C-alpha positions in Angstrom: 5.7 -35.4 -14.3 8.5 -36.2 -16.7 10.9 -34.0 -14.7 9.9 -35.8 -11.5 10.4 -39.2 -13.1 13.8 -38.1 -14.4 14.9 -36.8 -11.1 13.8 -40.0 -9.3 15.7 -42.0 -11.9 18.8 -39.9 -11.3 18.6 -40.1 -7.5 18.2 -43.9 -7.8 21.4 -44.1 -9.8 23.5 -42.1 -7.3 26.0 -43.9 -5.1 25.5 -43.9 -1.3 28.1 -41.1 -1.0 26.4 -39.0 -3.6 23.1 -39.5 -2.0 24.5 -38.3 1.3 26.0 -35.2 -0.4 22.6 -34.5 -2.1 20.9 -34.8 1.3 23.3 -32.3 2.9 22.8 -30.0 -0.1 19.0 -30.2 0.3 19.2 -29.5 4.0 21.4 -26.5 3.4 19.0 -25.1 0.8 16.0 -25.6 3.1 17.8 -23.9 6.0 18.8 -21.0 3.7 15.2 -20.6 2.5 14.0 -20.6 6.1 16.6 -18.0 7.1 15.4 -15.8 4.2 11.8 -16.1 5.3 12.8 -15.3 8.9 14.6 -12.2 7.8 11.6 -11.2 5.7 9.4 -11.5 8.8 11.8 -9.5 10.8 11.9 -6.8 8.1 8.2 -6.8 8.0 8.1 -6.4 11.8 10.5 -3.5 11.5 8.3 -1.9 8.9 5.3 -2.3 11.2 7.3 -0.6 14.0 8.3 2.2 11.6 4.6 2.6 10.5 3.5 2.7 14.1 6.2 5.3 14.9 5.2 7.4 11.9 1.6 7.2 12.9 2.4 8.3 16.5 4.5 11.3 15.1 1.6 12.3 12.8 -0.9 12.1 15.7 1.4 14.3 17.9 1.7 16.8 15.0 -2.0 16.9 14.6 -2.5 17.5 18.3 -0.2 20.6 18.2 -2.6 22.4 15.8 -5.6 24.4 16.9 -9.0 22.7 16.3 -11.0 25.9 16.0 -10.0 26.6 12.4 -13.0 27.1 10.1 -13.8 24.3 7.8 -13.6 24.9 4.1 -16.8 25.2 2.2 -17.8 22.6 -0.5 -16.6 25.0 -3.1 -13.3 25.5 -1.3 -12.4 21.9 -1.6 -13.5 21.5 -5.2 -10.8 21.6 -7.9 -12.5 24.6 -9.5 -12.3 26.4 -6.1 -8.6 25.7 -5.9 -7.4 26.1 -9.5 -8.3 28.6 -12.1 -9.7 26.9 -15.1 -8.5 28.1 -18.5 
């Protein structure tokens, strides 16, 4: 609260020209923040497109492989079935 009160006191003490400069500065900061958020959304959208493309490539890769390969047994997928224990 003290910070807000101090800022309000400072703003009240500004000349009209200084208030106009402050207003322009605030508008610029807001626009820059909005631009950053917009670019983050676009980057996120691009990542989603990359993810979708990767998913499609993986699906096509899977479809190229035969489906009649025997399934591993329970032992075959256990760690002890894959690695020799010391």
